[in-house]
N, C-alpha and C positions, 0 to 999 in steps of 0.2 A: 503494500499500499504506499501510497505517496506520504500519506500523514504528514502535512503541511507542505508547504510550496518547495522548490528548489532554489537554492541560490546561485545557480547556474543556468544562464540566459534569462497461489502459492497453491500412464496408470499401469502401474503393475499390480496393484492390490486387486485382488477378486473383487468383483462386482457382487453386490449383495443380491440376492435371487428373488425374484416375486414370483407369485404362482403362476403358471403357464398362461391362465385364461387372463389375467391381469396384465400379464406382459403383452399378450397379443392386442389387446385392448389399446393399451397405452402408446403402442408403436404404430397406430394407425395413422397414415399421412394426412397432414392438414389439407383443408380444402384449398382449390388453387388461389382463392383469395380470402384474406380475414377482413376486409373493409365492410363497412356498412355506409352508405351515403348521407348519414345524417349528422355532421358536425354540430356541436354546440352554436346556436346562432349568436349567443352574446360573445364569442370571440371575434374580437375586430383586428383583423390582420393588417400591419404596416408596414413601410418600409425600415429596417433596420438602420440605427444610427450607428457610427462608428468607421474606423479607418480599416481598409484591407478587406471589405467584405466582399463577397459575391452580390451584385445589385439585385439578384433574385431573390437574397434572402429576406425572409419576412419576419417580424415579430410581433407576439402579443402578449397581454398579461391575463392570468388566469387565477381566479378567487378560490381558495381553497379552506376549510375549515382550519382554524389553529387548533382545534380539539376535534378530531375527525367523529368522536363519540358524540359531539353536540354538532351535528352538520349545519344548524341555523344559528349557532354561536357566533363570536367573532370570528371575522377572515383574515387570512393573509395573502399575500400575492405572489404568483410564481411567475417567472419571465420564461416564456418560450420562443422557440424560432424553427424555421423550417426553409427547406428548399425543396419544392415540389419535384415529383418524378419528372425526369427529363425526356420521358417517353410515355405520355399519358395513356395509350394504347396497349402497354406493357406492364402497366402499374399494379402491382399485387397488395401493398399496404404501406404501413409507415414501420421504419426503422428508427427507434429511439436510441440516441448515444448516452448511454448512462456515464457521468464522469467518475473519474477517481477522485481521490481525497482521504478522508473527509474533508470537505471545503473546496473541491473543485468545480468547474463550470465546464457545459459544452454548449453554452448559448452560442458561440461562433464556431463550433465544431461543423455544422452544415458547410461553410466556407472554407473550413480548415481540413480536418482529419476525413470528413465527408467526401472532400473534392481527391483524396486519395483512393477512394473506393472505385473498383472497376466500374466502366461505363454500363455494363451490364446490370448492376446493382443500384447504380443512380436512376436507372430507367425503371427498375422494377419497385422503387420505394420512393416515398416523401421522405428526406433525411431530416430529423428532428433533433433539436439538442433545448436544453433549458438550464437554468439556475436554479440548484435545488433549494429547499427551504433555507431561508438566511443568507445565502450567497449572493453576491453581485446586485443584481437589480431586482431579486425576489425578497424584496422587505431586508435589507441587509442587516446584519446583527455585529456589534462591537462589544470587547470588554473595556474599552477606554485605557488600554496599557500604554505605559510609556514607551518612547524609542528603544530605551536600553532594553527593556524588557521583550520587544519585538524581534530581538536578535535571533536567528534560528537554533545558533548553538546555545542559547539559554533557553528557549523554549525546550528544545528536544532534549534536555538533561544530559549534557556531557560532563562527566564528574572532572573534578579539578586534577591537575597534573599528579598528584599523590594520590588519586584515587577516592579522597574525600567527597561526599555529598552534600555536606553542610548548606553549601550555597544552593544546590539544587534545591533542597528541601525547602529554604527561604522562599525561593523564586516561585516553587509550585503552590506554596500557601499564600503569597500575594497575587499569583496569577488567579487562583481560585476565589479569592476574595473579591478581587475586580470583577469577575465575570459574574458574581451573584450580585453585586452591586449596580453594575451596568447592563447587564445582557437582557433583563426583560422577558416577557412572555413568550416572544417568539424563540429566544434562544432557549428557553425551558422546553420548548415543545419539539426541539430537534431531536431526532432520532432516524435510525435506520427504517424501523417500521412504519414510521410516519413519512419516510421518504418514498417507500412501497406506495403507501396510500396515497400519496401526492401524486405519483406516476400514474396510479388508475384512474386519478382525476384527469390528467393530462390525456390518457386513451379515451375517456368519456367526452373530454371536450373536442378531441379530433375526429370523432364519430367512428371510432373503431371499435369492431366486435372483440378481436383481438390484436395484440401488438407482437411485432419483433422487437428485437434489442441488441445493442452491442454494447457490452458492459467492460468497463477497463479498470483494473486495478481494484479501489474500494468499490466500484462501480458493479464488480462481479459479486460483490458480498448483497449489494442492494439488489441487484439482478437475481441473486439465489433467493433472498428473503422475498421478493415479489412472486417469484415463481412457486413459492410455498404457500403463500399468502392467497394468491389469484391464481393457481395454477390453470384454469381453463380460459384465463384471458391471455395466456402466451401463445405465441405463434412459432417463430424460429427464433431461437434463445442463445444468442452466443456470449460466452465469457472468457474474456482476453485477460490472463495474469491474474489467477486467483489466489486468493490468500487461505488459511484454515478458517473455517467457519463454527469452529470449535463454540458452543454457546456458553461456556463458563468462562471464557477469557476474551474471545473476540477481539478488539483492537490491542488489549493487552499481549496476547499471543502475537499478532502482527509485527509489533514493536520488537519482540524478543527474537523474532526471525529475522530481524535485519543482520544478527551477528553471524548467522549461516549462510544468509544471501551474500553479503559482500564477500565473504570467504569463497562461495561458489564462483562469483563474477571476477575476483581480483586476478586471477591468472590470465584472463584474456588480456585485460590491459597490459600486464608485465609482458606477455608475448609480444604485445604491439609495443611497446616502450623500447623493446630490445632489437628490434626489426631493423637491419643495416640500411634497408631503403627508405625508411621513416626519417623526415628531415626533423622531427621532433624527439628524435631518439634519447632515451636517458642512460641506459646501460648497455654493456656488451652482450649480457645474457639475461633470460628472463628470471633466470635465479636471483640476480643482483638487484631486482626491481622492489622486492617486497623489504629486505632489510634498509636499502635506501629511503624507501618512505617513511619506515618506521623510526629511523635515524633524524630523519628531518622533522618529523612531527614532534619528536622528543625535544630536539633543539629548539624548536618554536615554543614548544610548552615553557621553555625556560629563557627564551630571547625572542619575544614576539616582535615582528617587523611592522611597522606603520603603515597602514594602506586606506588612503583616503577613499571616500565614498563608501565604504564598507559599513556593515554593522555587526560586530564592534568596528572600530576603525583600526583593526589591526589583524594580521595574518598571524595567528597562534596555532598550537597543535591540533585543537580542537576544530577551528574552523578549516584547517587543511583536511581533517578527517571527515567533517561534513561535506566539503567540496569532492572528496573522494566517493562517498556514498552517492551524491547527486550526480557525479560524472559518468558513475557506473550504469546509469540508465539507457546509455544509448554511445556507441561507438563514435558517433558524431561529436561527442564533448571529450573524448580522449585527449584530442591536441590541445584544448584550453588547461586541462588539468596537467598536463606535461610541460606546459608553458609555464606555468604558475610554479610548479615544483623546482624547475631549472632555474627560474628568476631568483627563488628563495634560496635555493643551494647555492647559487653562484655570487650572490649578493649584488644582483642587478635590480633595475627598477621593477615593481610588479604590475602585472597587467591591469588594465582598468577594472574595477570592481562593478559587479552585475549583481545589485542587491535589489529585490523588490521594494517598491514604495511601502512606506509606512500604512498607507491606508490600504494597500491589498493585504498586507501581513496582519492588520488589525481583525478584518474580515476571516483572514484563512484561520488565523489561532482561535477565533471565536467559535466558528463552526466546528473544526477540528475537536477543541475542547468539549463542547456541547454533546457533540455526536457520541465519542468515546467514553465519555463520563454518563452519559445519559442511556447508554444502550445496556452496560451491565455493571453490577456493583463487584468487581473482581479484583479491585485494587486494595492490598491489605491498606487499613487506615493509617492515622497520622503518624505512627512510630516508625522511624526511617530505619531501624536496625535489619529489619529482612531485607530490604532494598540493598543496604551498605553490602551485606553477605553476599546477595546475588551479584552485585557490582564486581565484587572483588574477584568472584569465581568466574565471571566472563572476561573480566580484563585478562586474567591469565590465562584462559582458552582461546579467546578471540580478541588478539591485540589491535586488529585494524579497526575495530570499533570500540574499543577501550571502556567497555562497561556500559555505553549508553544505552542498548538496547534493555536493559535490566533495570534502569534506574528509577527514581520517583519519578510520577507525574502529577499534575494538577489534581487528576482524578482522587488523589488521595486525600484531597482536602475538599473535595465538591461539595457544595451544599444542599444539592437536591438528591435524592435517591431516584434511580429508575422507576418509571412509571409502568413499565412492562418488562416481562420476562424476555429475553433475548429470543430470536426464532432458531428451532432445530430443523436443519434441513435432512429430509428424509427420502430414501429410495421409493417410497409408497406414496409421496405428497402430490403427484401430478403426472401428466403426460411425459413420455420420453421423447423430448424434442429441446434437449440441452446440448451443444456442442461446446467444449472447452479447448482452448488454445494456449500453449503455455511454452516460455522459452526455459532450456535445460540451466540456464545460467542466469537468473534473473537477481538483481540486487536488493530488491524491495520485497517481492512475493516469491520466496524461494520455491523449486520443484517440491520439496518436501511439504509444505503448506498446500500446495495445489492439489498434491495427491490425496490429502485429507478432503477437499472439496470434493473430489472425484469419487472417493469412498464414500462421502456421505449423500451424494446424487444415487449412486448404484445405478440402475439399470436405467434410469432415467437420463444419463449423459454417455457421451463419448469423449474422449480427450485425444487431443494432436498435439504432440511434444516436439518441440523446434529445436535443433541442435545449434544455438547460438546463443550469444549474451545480448543482456539487455531487458527492459522494463515494457512489455507490449510486444505484443507478436504479430496480429493480423495487419497485414499492409506497412508493417514498419521495419522489417529489416530484408526485405529482398529475399524471403525464402519461398519459392514458387509453390513447393508440396505443400506448405502449411496454408498459403493465400488461397491456393485452389481448392483445398478442401472447406475452407470456410466459405468462400464464394459460391461453390457448389450447393452447400448446404442453404444459404441464403436464397439461392434461385430457384431449387428443385425440392428441397427439405430432405435430401438425402444426405446421410453421414456415413462415415467409415463403418463397416460391419463391425468393427471392433477398434479399441485404441489404437492408434498410429504414431510411428515415430516418423520424423522428418530429418 
């Protein structure tokens, strides 16, 4: 999962078996179209505002209940966008892009990710994006944090150079208090189950009897929860880069998996950074890159380098570690990391910082905190001792992430208890219409976590595993085998007969 924004720019287990009759019924193909020509007449589509958007992209606002148990009570707003099918005579429905995060947006994705889709998919579907509850233009929330508290290395909970978590504990307590004071009712209503309900309201507003979706990262969990809550409203369901849906841990488990995920992905960076043909080469052999990185991070722990425009305004060891995590999301980010490492190592001027604006971070931190804390009460309470023990063990076993994935989080001091129990994904919870796609070396949602999602779905899903590095698989890394499997599914409803390795 992304779990807050980036500072640059989760099946081999046996599927659980359903009774033969149930399996046969669940595997029946979907009708040729899942559409009904009755959109909500209250939805007013207008030209979207913003730069770099496809001029065909339309935007609208949809009202949804603040509390879905009180449908006529107070409402909140969702911002929705779409680009209509590019070939109306071939249109079969709507493909909703469910964004990652928590705290991510897909409002501009019809003009972005959507344009990377094959022409055949853009002909077959209206491509729809949205700002989830509390995000961006959907009645945005904020905790009113200071500039310093918006630094990703502070929010994420990177321990001090000596492994101490005292400062992390103070920060978590302060962030939770600010969110309780400034977050408001919209923030208290944010949860994955409510996002799934909001998506069903979007489906209704679009006039669709059933919906197809492409969920990415955290969006795979949202998609899985929707498929469990509204199984017969799903058409063709693609989950790209999945985390472990363990209902006892949810996001706490996703954070912990970073220690495994970064170790999975780092060898790809090391091989790239030692390639003789690479103009940004860092070492003569891949084996040298890891100790080089660890030594540089340790040096920066002791002697940070001033870095104008960054937050914090220095390159310290934890900023470098966070930049590594972000950079492993895509091979296209490897050069920027290598340039930063080389400049810091050699005492040269650092590249320009690329830090998100405070306003963006305010919204991202608030929605992320609300989602992961409102979803599940799995965080040990205010005593930091259990976290300190976990951090020490993680630092020893996974030095690249230095204990961060096991550290304390603002949820330890969150003022509100979850209003609902998390959703358990089950193999008998709906039709067999889920296709998962996953890279083998994902720095955020590791394959180990994705296998847990695959196991939870059982016979409802198939999984395509792509032998590459990065976060995001479909139309993201040039793997024709994986891309073709997803495209075929979206166009025909046909999945591989069994799990497939590309």
